[in-house]
RODO-2510 file (C-alpha; in nm, 4 decimals, decimal comma):
residues 455
     n   res          X          Y          Z
     1     m     0,6710    -0,8668    -3,3448
     2     t     0,8480    -0,7264    -3,0400
     3     e     0,7934    -0,8726    -2,6964
     4     q     0,6134    -0,5528    -2,5999
     5     a     0,3496    -0,5863    -2,8747
     6     l     0,0031    -0,6024    -2,7191
     7     p    -0,2336    -0,8732    -2,8447
     8     v    -0,5602    -0,8093    -3,0271
     9     i    -0,7975    -1,0919    -3,1206
    10     i    -1,0122    -1,0612    -3,4331
    11     i    -1,3182    -1,2858    -3,4696
    12     d    -1,5020    -1,2776    -3,8031
    13     d    -1,6257    -1,5456    -4,0404
    14     e    -1,5324    -1,3281    -4,3415
    15     k    -1,1697    -1,3980    -4,4347
    16     h    -1,1091    -1,0740    -4,6251
    17     l    -1,2221    -0,8667    -4,3251
    18     r    -0,9930    -1,0598    -4,0895
    19     i    -0,7011    -0,9980    -4,3229
    20     s    -0,7801    -0,6272    -4,3676
    21     l    -0,8241    -0,5571    -3,9962
    22     g    -0,5196    -0,7687    -3,9106
    23     q    -0,2939    -0,5754    -4,1481
    24     t    -0,4108    -0,2423    -4,0093
    25     l    -0,3446    -0,3507    -3,6520
    26     e    -0,0091    -0,5141    -3,7291
    27     l     0,1119    -0,1969    -3,9015
    28     a     0,0178    -0,0127    -3,5806
    29     g     0,2429    -0,2450    -3,3806
    30     y    -0,0079    -0,4886    -3,2338
    31     q     0,0149    -0,8676    -3,2201
    32     v    -0,2886    -1,0014    -3,4058
    33     l    -0,4627    -1,3341    -3,3527
    34     s    -0,7431    -1,4133    -3,6014
    35     f    -1,0259    -1,6647    -3,5650
    36     d    -1,3135    -1,7538    -3,7939
    37     k    -1,5157    -1,9047    -3,5061
    38     a    -1,5885    -1,7489    -3,1679
    39     t    -1,5581    -2,0836    -2,9895
    40     h    -1,1940    -2,1094    -3,1016
    41     a    -1,1161    -1,7628    -2,9679
    42     l    -1,2432    -1,8489    -2,6192
    43     s    -0,9599    -2,0973    -2,5678
    44     a    -0,7051    -1,8161    -2,6189
    45     l    -0,8471    -1,6038    -2,3352
    46     s    -0,7634    -1,6028    -1,9655
    47     p    -0,8285    -1,3651    -1,6734
    48     d    -0,4762    -1,2199    -1,7015
    49     w    -0,4719    -1,1944    -2,0812
    50     p    -0,3529    -0,8374    -2,1554
    51     g    -0,5307    -0,7683    -2,4844
    52     v    -0,8697    -0,6805    -2,6344
    53     v    -1,1123    -0,8629    -2,8629
    54     i    -1,2772    -0,7371    -3,1826
    55     s    -1,5721    -0,9542    -3,2808
    56     d    -1,8400    -0,9415    -3,5483
    57     i    -2,1933    -0,9764    -3,4167
    58     r    -2,3465    -1,1847    -3,6975
    59     m    -2,1602    -1,5159    -3,7319
    60     p    -2,2690    -1,8786    -3,7767
    61     g    -2,2615    -2,0949    -3,4654
    62     m    -2,1730    -1,8805    -3,1653
    63     d    -2,2489    -1,5194    -3,2584
    64     g    -2,0972    -1,2049    -3,1089
    65     m    -2,3610    -1,1697    -2,8382
    66     q    -2,3117    -1,5267    -2,7177
    67     f    -1,9363    -1,4793    -2,7273
    68     l    -1,9709    -1,1622    -2,5177
    69     q    -2,1586    -1,3542    -2,2505
    70     e    -1,9091    -1,6425    -2,2444
    71     a    -1,6068    -1,4111    -2,2403
    72     r    -1,7511    -1,2047    -1,9558
    73     n    -1,8067    -1,5243    -1,7577
    74     l    -1,4328    -1,5803    -1,7910
    75     d    -1,3383    -1,2184    -1,7125
    76     a    -1,6052    -0,9528    -1,6637
    77     d    -1,3493    -0,6758    -1,7267
    78     l    -1,2259    -0,7990    -2,0658
    79     p    -1,2724    -0,5210    -2,3263
    80     i    -1,4741    -0,6526    -2,6213
    81     i    -1,5358    -0,4369    -2,9297
    82     l    -1,8229    -0,5477    -3,1505
    83     i    -1,8510    -0,4910    -3,5261
    84     t    -2,2036    -0,4286    -3,6486
    85     g    -2,3862    -0,3569    -3,9685
    86     h    -2,6395    -0,0766    -3,9954
    87     g    -2,9308    -0,3050    -3,9111
    88     d    -2,7650    -0,4259    -3,5893
    89     i    -2,7323    -0,0906    -3,4102
    90     s    -3,0021    -0,1747    -3,1546
    91     t    -2,8305    -0,5076    -3,0884
    92     a    -2,4970    -0,3298    -3,0397
    93     v    -2,6500    -0,0824    -2,7956
    94     n    -2,7953    -0,3751    -2,6018
    95     a    -2,4495    -0,5344    -2,6021
    96     m    -2,3042    -0,2183    -2,4500
    97     r    -2,5587    -0,2473    -2,1698
    98     q    -2,4417    -0,6047    -2,1165
    99     g    -2,0786    -0,5040    -2,0835
   100     a    -1,9277    -0,4625    -2,4304
   101     y    -1,6565    -0,1961    -2,4384
   102     d    -1,7666    -0,0303    -2,7666
   103     f    -1,8989    -0,1069    -3,1139
   104     l    -1,7938    -0,0109    -3,4653
   105     e    -2,0545     0,0376    -3,7364
   106     k    -1,9540    -0,0778    -4,0849
   107     p    -1,7961     0,0784    -4,2776
   108     f    -1,5480     0,2470    -4,0419
   109     r    -1,2170     0,4247    -4,0980
   110     n    -0,8895     0,2743    -3,9809
   111     e    -0,8271     0,5794    -3,7613
   112     i    -1,1474     0,5109    -3,5666
   113     l    -1,0549     0,1435    -3,5257
   114     l    -0,7067     0,2258    -3,3925
   115     d    -0,8412     0,4881    -3,1552
   116     v    -1,0961     0,2513    -3,0014
   117     v    -0,8385    -0,0284    -2,9722
   118     a    -0,5851     0,2035    -2,8053
   119     r    -0,8389     0,3213    -2,5481
   120     a    -0,9546    -0,0350    -2,4810
   121     l    -0,5971    -0,1548    -2,4304
   122     d    -0,5288     0,1319    -2,1921
   123     k    -0,8360     0,0338    -1,9918
   124     r    -0,7207    -0,3288    -1,9894
   125     r    -0,3766    -0,2265    -1,8617
   126     l    -0,5285    -0,0257    -1,5766
   127     t    -0,7648    -0,3111    -1,4887
   128     l    -0,4815    -0,5640    -1,4666
   129     e    -0,2609    -0,3238    -1,2696
   130     n    -0,5360    -0,2573    -1,0140
   131     r    -0,6149    -0,6267    -0,9941
   132     s    -0,2485    -0,7039    -0,9330
   133     l    -0,2335    -0,4405    -0,6582
   134     r    -0,5414    -0,5844    -0,4889
   135     e    -0,4000    -0,9369    -0,5077
   136     e    -0,0682    -0,8184    -0,3628
   137     l    -0,2497    -0,6468    -0,0764
   138     a    -0,4641    -0,9551    -0,0159
   139     r    -0,1533    -1,1709     0,0192
   140     h    -0,0447    -0,9439     0,3020
   141     a    -0,3823    -0,9152     0,4714
   142     a    -0,3154    -1,1790     0,7363
   143     p    -0,2455    -1,0599     1,0922
   144     g     0,1091    -0,9527     1,1742
   145     p     0,3633    -0,7188     1,0152
   146     r     0,4030    -0,7324     0,6395
   147     v     0,6740    -0,5878     0,4188
   148     l     0,5141    -0,4740     0,0921
   149     g     0,6993    -0,4362    -0,2346
   150     r     0,7761    -0,6026    -0,5673
   151     t     1,0909    -0,4198    -0,6791
   152     p     1,4134    -0,6260    -0,6926
   153     v     1,5739    -0,4256    -0,4106
   154     i     1,2881    -0,4901    -0,1669
   155     q     1,2470    -0,8529    -0,2727
   156     k     1,6188    -0,9079    -0,2087
   157     m     1,5835    -0,7454     0,1334
   158     i     1,2802    -0,9605     0,2229
   159     a     1,4695    -1,2748     0,1199
   160     l     1,7607    -1,1743     0,3439
   161     a     1,5238    -1,0932     0,6320
   162     n     1,3618    -1,4364     0,5999
   163     q     1,7051    -1,5964     0,6056
   164     l     1,8095    -1,3972     0,9145
   165     a     1,4855    -1,4893     1,0914
   166     r     1,5935    -1,8524     1,0888
   167     v     1,9196    -1,7863     1,2739
   168     e     1,9738    -1,6643     1,6297
   169     t     2,2388    -1,3976     1,5774
   170     d     2,1903    -1,0407     1,6961
   171     l     2,1214    -0,7969     1,4171
   172     l     2,1714    -0,4317     1,3265
   173     i     1,9160    -0,2609     1,1010
   174     w     2,0243     0,0567     0,9252
   175     g     1,7880     0,2889     0,7447
   176     e     1,7016     0,6518     0,6917
   177     t     1,4284     0,8141     0,8979
   178     g     1,0886     0,6637     0,8203
   179     t     1,2073     0,3570     0,6269
   180     g     1,0312     0,1148     0,8613
   181     k     1,3052    -0,0187     1,0871
   182     d     1,0536    -0,1050     1,3599
   183     l     0,8335    -0,2879     1,1080
   184     m     1,1303    -0,4886     0,9787
   185     a     1,2338    -0,5861     1,3320
   186     r     0,8795    -0,7047     1,4049
   187     y     0,8696    -0,8921     1,0738
   188     i     1,1917    -1,0804     1,1533
   189     h     1,0588    -1,1651     1,4987
   190     e     0,7299    -1,2961     1,3561
   191     q     0,9144    -1,5142     1,1042
   192     s     1,1463    -1,6618     1,3669
   193     k     1,0936    -1,9467     1,6134
   194     r     1,0505    -1,6768     1,8817
   195     a     0,7259    -1,5559     1,7228
   196     g     0,5108    -1,6841     2,0078
   197     k     0,7120    -1,4916     2,2679
   198     n     0,7354    -1,1208     2,3530
   199     f     0,8567    -0,8594     2,1079
   200     v     0,9723    -0,5729     2,3285
   201     a     1,0664    -0,2386     2,1726
   202     i     1,2301     0,0615     2,3327
   203     n     1,3394     0,3863     2,1687
   204     c     1,6731     0,4724     2,3268
   205     g     1,6386     0,8339     2,2190
   206     a     1,2960     0,8803     2,3762
   207     v     1,3785     0,7635     2,7296
   208     p     1,5445     1,0151     2,9673
   209     e     1,9025     0,9244     3,0494
   210     s     1,8187     0,9236     3,4218
   211     i     1,5817     0,6273     3,3937
   212     i     1,6956     0,4336     3,0844
   213     e     1,9137     0,1956     3,2873
   214     s     1,6182     0,1014     3,5059
   215     e     1,3972     0,0697     3,1955
   216     l     1,6391    -0,1760     3,0351
   217     f     1,7666    -0,3783     3,3303
   218     g     1,5018    -0,3288     3,6010
   219     h     1,5621    -0,2571     3,9698
   220     e     1,5037    -0,3884     4,3205
   221     p     1,3158    -0,2007     4,5963
   222     g     1,5383     0,0686     4,7500
   223     a     1,7845     0,0699     4,4580
   224     f     1,7396     0,4479     4,4371
   225     t     1,5087     0,7181     4,5687
   226     g     1,1534     0,6391     4,4624
   227     a     1,2214     0,2698     4,3893
   228     n     0,9472     0,1354     4,6154
   229     k     0,9010    -0,2028     4,4504
   230     r     1,0752    -0,4418     4,2141
   231     r     1,0624    -0,3547     3,8449
   232     i     1,1215    -0,5992     3,5593
   233     g     1,3259    -0,4339     3,2853
   234     k     1,2856    -0,4624     2,9090
   235     f     1,5626    -0,7206     2,8753
   236     e     1,4072    -0,9518     3,1296
   237     h     1,0567    -0,8992     2,9904
   238     a     1,1829    -0,9946     2,6432
   239     s     1,3431    -1,3197     2,7620
   240     g     1,2426    -1,5977     2,5255
   241     g     1,1589    -1,3411     2,2581
   242     t     1,3148    -1,0390     2,0880
   243     l     1,4340    -0,7039     2,2233
   244     f     1,4353    -0,4170     1,9744
   245     l     1,6613    -0,1212     2,0577
   246     d     1,5663     0,1643     1,8270
   247     e     1,7952     0,4666     1,7829
   248     i     2,0776     0,2743     1,9511
   249     e     2,3103     0,5655     1,8707
   250     s     2,1277     0,7689     2,1362
   251     m     2,2187     0,5334     2,4211
   252     p     2,4469     0,7049     2,6793
   253     l     2,8128     0,5950     2,6648
   254     s     2,8021     0,4942     3,0304
   255     l     2,5205     0,2488     2,9568
   256     q     2,6815     0,1095     2,6428
   257     v     2,9408    -0,0681     2,8594
   258     k     2,6704    -0,2547     3,0502
   259     l     2,4810    -0,3327     2,7301
   260     l     2,7955    -0,4854     2,5790
   261     r     2,8402    -0,7085     2,8848
   262     v     2,4779    -0,8267     2,8666
   263     l     2,5093    -0,9052     2,4983
   264     q     2,8264    -1,1065     2,5561
   265     e     2,7231    -1,2923     2,8723
   266     r     2,3458    -1,3169     2,8124
   267     q     2,2748    -1,2304     3,1725
   268     l     2,2063    -0,9178     3,3776
   269     e     2,1745    -0,7869     3,7298
   270     r     1,8880    -0,5589     3,8262
   271     l     1,9845    -0,2272     3,9815
   272     g     2,0324    -0,2821     4,3534
   273     s     2,0927    -0,6568     4,3144
   274     n     2,3989    -0,8818     4,2909
   275     n     2,2093    -1,1837     4,1622
   276     p     2,2663    -1,2590     3,7909
   277     i     1,9605    -1,3390     3,5781
   278     s     2,0100    -1,5521     3,2677
   279     l     1,8538    -1,4301     2,9455
   280     d     1,7308    -1,6097     2,6371
   281     i     1,6875    -1,3208     2,3975
   282     r     1,7624    -1,1994     2,0524
   283     v     1,8627    -0,8352     2,0252
   284     i     1,7848    -0,6306     1,7150
   285     a     1,9243    -0,2783     1,7169
   286     a     1,8395    -0,0040     1,4692
   287     t     2,0063     0,3200     1,3709
   288     k     1,9845     0,5943     1,1119
   289     t     2,3471     0,7052     1,1615
   290     d     2,6840     0,5629     1,0611
   291     l     2,7877     0,3857     1,3823
   292     k     3,1384     0,3187     1,2516
   293     a     3,1897     0,6906     1,2009
   294     a     3,0308     0,7591     1,5401
   295     s     3,2729     0,5171     1,7066
   296     a     3,5665     0,6877     1,5343
   297     e     3,4416     1,0203     1,6716
   298     g     3,4050     0,8743     2,0206
   299     s     3,0252     0,9124     2,0482
   300     f     2,9646     0,5361     2,0227
   301     r     3,1730     0,2523     2,1657
   302     e     3,3731     0,0762     1,8986
   303     d     3,3543    -0,2634     2,0742
   304     l     2,9742    -0,2364     2,0975
   305     y     2,9561    -0,1439     1,7298
   306     y     3,1465    -0,4577     1,6292
   307     r     2,9370    -0,6686     1,8682
   308     l     2,6158    -0,5452     1,7075
   309     n     2,7474    -0,5471     1,3526
   310     v     2,7556    -0,9257     1,3100
   311     v     2,4962    -0,8802     1,0359
   312     t     2,3598    -0,5487     0,9092
   313     l     2,0331    -0,5232     0,7174
   314     n     2,0147    -0,2054     0,5095
   315     l     1,6626    -0,0774     0,4400
   316     p     1,6298     0,1002     0,1037
   317     p     1,4747     0,4488     0,0949
   318     l     1,1596     0,4969    -0,1138
   319     r     1,3512     0,6840    -0,3839
   320     d     1,5322     0,3548    -0,4591
   321     r     1,2075     0,1595    -0,4979
   322     r     0,9767     0,4043    -0,6744
   323     e     0,7779     0,1331    -0,8533
   324     d     0,6454     0,0181    -0,5139
   325     l     0,4919     0,3574    -0,4370
   326     p     0,1428     0,2976    -0,5879
   327     l     0,1116    -0,0319    -0,3975
   328     l     0,2280     0,1211    -0,0690
   329     f     0,0060     0,4268    -0,1099
   330     q    -0,3010     0,2161    -0,1813
   331     h    -0,2224    -0,0061     0,1180
   332     f    -0,1979     0,2904     0,3557
   333     a    -0,5124     0,4452     0,2049
   334     i    -0,7076     0,1216     0,2600
   335     v    -0,5878     0,1073     0,6212
   336     a    -0,6894     0,4716     0,6770
   337     a    -1,0262     0,4194     0,5078
   338     t    -1,0993     0,1126     0,7187
   339     r    -1,0079     0,2938     1,0376
   340     s    -1,2073     0,6099     0,9591
   341     g    -1,5063     0,4587     0,7795
   342     l    -1,4413     0,6836     0,4780
   343     e    -1,3784     0,5934     0,1158
   344     a    -1,1333     0,7336    -0,1368
   345     p    -1,0832     0,6636    -0,5087
   346     t    -0,7902     0,4630    -0,6361
   347     p    -0,5184     0,7028    -0,7610
   348     t    -0,5153     0,7613    -1,1354
   349     p    -0,2094     0,6787    -1,3515
   350     a    -0,1178     1,0489    -1,3474
   351     q    -0,1316     1,0505    -0,9669
   352     a     0,0765     0,7325    -0,9526
   353     s     0,3371     0,9054    -1,1714
   354     l     0,3314     1,2018    -0,9331
   355     l     0,3970     0,9694    -0,6405
   356     m     0,6912     0,8113    -0,8203
   357     s     0,8421     1,1475    -0,9174
   358     h     0,8754     1,2634    -0,5544
   359     d     1,1931     1,1832    -0,3551
   360     w     1,0141     1,1166    -0,0220
   361     p     1,2744     1,2412     0,2274
   362     g     1,0472     1,1162     0,5072
   363     n     1,0199     0,7773     0,3340
   364     v     0,7380     0,5405     0,4364
   365     r     0,6265     0,7619     0,7241
   366     e     0,5791     1,0566     0,4871
   367     l     0,3919     0,8415     0,2346
   368     r     0,1632     0,6987     0,5039
   369     n     0,0798     1,0478     0,6269
   370     l    -0,0092     1,1562     0,2726
   371     a    -0,2332     0,8507     0,2248
   372     e    -0,4156     0,9359     0,5469
   373     r    -0,4664     1,2978     0,4332
   374     y    -0,5911     1,1653     0,0972
   375     v    -0,8605     0,9642     0,2742
   376     l    -0,9498     1,2156     0,5456
   377     l    -0,9272     1,5450     0,3525
   378     g    -0,9314     1,4375    -0,0132
   379     a    -1,3016     1,5067    -0,0613
   380     t    -1,2445     1,8735     0,0261
   381     c    -1,0128     1,9232    -0,2733
   382     d    -1,1591     1,6731    -0,5229
   383     y    -0,8796     1,4302    -0,4313
   384     d    -0,6167     1,6594    -0,5828
   385     l    -0,3075     1,4625    -0,4787
   386     e    -0,0683     1,7379    -0,5805
   387     q    -0,2462     1,9879    -0,3565
   388     l    -0,2412     1,7421    -0,0669
   389     m     0,1306     1,6809    -0,1223
   390     f     0,2545     2,0336    -0,1711
   391     g    -0,0316     2,2597    -0,0669
   392     n    -0,1823     2,5416    -0,2727
   393     s     0,0871     2,7916    -0,3625
   394     n    -0,1766     3,0621    -0,4059
   395     s    -0,3032     3,0419    -0,0480
   396     q    -0,1755     3,0174     0,3066
   397     p    -0,1501     2,6688     0,4618
   398     l    -0,4620     2,5659     0,6484
   399     t    -0,4551     2,5956     1,0251
   400     l    -0,5326     2,2927     1,2412
   401     p    -0,8888     2,4159     1,3223
   402     e    -0,9509     2,4711     0,9492
   403     q    -0,8331     2,1181     0,8685
   404     v    -1,0538     1,9768     1,1451
   405     e    -1,3559     2,1643     1,0025
   406     m    -1,2803     2,0341     0,6528
   407     f    -1,2616     1,6819     0,7893
   408     e    -1,5855     1,7234     0,9860
   409     k    -1,7680     1,8575     0,6812
   410     s    -1,6399     1,5669     0,4736
   411     l    -1,7632     1,3151     0,7338
   412     i    -2,1115     1,4688     0,7369
   413     e    -2,1289     1,4795     0,3567
   414     q    -2,0319     1,1141     0,3270
   415     a    -2,2795     1,0118     0,5985
   416     l    -2,5599     1,1991     0,4198
   417     g    -2,4603     1,0319     0,0962
   418     r    -2,4568     0,6849     0,2483
   419     n    -2,7989     0,7450     0,4033
   420     k    -2,9462     0,9129     0,0930
   421     g    -3,0261     1,2341     0,2789
   422     s    -3,2084     1,0692     0,5698
   423     i    -3,1558     1,2855     0,8774
   424     k    -3,2669     1,0052     1,1104
   425     d    -3,0182     0,7547     0,9670
   426     t    -2,7425     1,0166     0,9560
   427     l    -2,7985     1,0979     1,3250
   428     e    -2,7572     0,7305     1,4102
   429     d    -2,4595     0,6940     1,1772
   430     l    -2,2691     0,9859     1,3324
   431     n    -2,4111     0,9419     1,6850
   432     l    -2,5010     1,3118     1,7042
   433     p    -2,7902     1,4965     1,8718
   434     r    -3,0410     1,6339     1,6227
   435     k    -2,9700     1,9997     1,7117
   436     t    -2,5942     1,9468     1,6747
   437     l    -2,6369     1,8001     1,3283
   438     y    -2,8661     2,0821     1,2142
   439     d    -2,6207     2,3398     1,3499
   440     k    -2,3373     2,1807     1,1554
   441     l    -2,5451     2,1535     0,8361
   442     k    -2,6076     2,5276     0,8629
   443     k    -2,2437     2,5997     0,9444
   444     y    -2,1128     2,4131     0,6393
   445     g    -2,3932     2,5119     0,4009
   446     l    -2,5135     2,1542     0,3553
   447     s    -2,8686     2,0533     0,2665
   448     r    -3,0206     1,7070     0,2953
   449     e    -3,2065     1,7685    -0,0337
   450     d    -2,8749     1,7452    -0,2196
   451     f    -2,8381     1,3842    -0,1064
   452     l    -3,1909     1,2520    -0,1549
   453     a    -3,2147     0,9295    -0,3549
   454     e    -3,3434     0,9733    -0,7074
   455     d    -3,6471     0,7763    -0,8155
***
């Protein structure tokens, strides 16, 4: 048997039937384990066992129904296929109600057996994959930044980040747009001995050049027109903790000289002051450009580049870690669902394949935005992930007001569903006046009767 062969357990007290079924399954490429007693088979099962069980119903000692109950106590999602004679059909139907995956009535053709086993194994694979995703998300559910991923490239990066968190050197993070440079900086800070102190972030490209020096280094009263009182800059505020300089390539050349001096001397002077202030900080800078090339072109100081480039942490783009996409998507969807109070189904295997086939030029930011649309607008298109990703080629893109209306309709529908059509409960749920709700029901063609609970 190959290492990829999936296991199937056969339980039957009739030896010839065990042999016949085993041969059929082995020829189909499965790894077969046969038992003449159900109690023996139980010891081979575990919650992460990847196979399915085929069991006869009528057996001495523990019969198939008792085995079903015991196996489901071990793992309620384990697919169990029962074999029944003609007189046991009612028993088999009852077993289905109690959680059996399917039953086969004797005599049955090999093609039927293989079809049922294949479907059961596919269900088992999906169950274990979803369970693994939930466990992975649970491990990262504690407060603070978390870097999700199980691919070798991301695991190697996390190991390096943990190692860098234990040392005090300044650090340069490089990554394409949307790869999570801010998240990684926060993660390193939280894993370091500075975790209890301030993490101060500033985007060098978002602050006007006229005020960035004051933002970073602070100023004294009267330092310039409008400076009416003392201001503590980002460097000083981060003392004892970590200062994160995002888009460092955008910092003006004139300010890079002063930044280099602060990094070397670990002290600064506020604008309008001659008194040096000592700093106890760690500086993490981030960029999406090639700073070495920028320094060669003269747009970035070469000495500052080498001062920052003691250690560089390269963040991989999503296209280099495609296997992490289902986990990341589900994580962002759960966050969006929690924030909005909505629910969305777990993506199907076909949708997961679609996620992994896309190149994600916007990286994590693009994926997070899609997950939020999936939760907020998915109900309006039957959770068609492809439509949410690429739009409908047969129609014009929706305007912002149209998207808002779709979202509003979806919220009302879900509230009516949760409250089983009760207008009173829906009013309280959405915190709306009665007339407003009725107006919106009319506007969107909704009727409470469609959501009434069935008797």
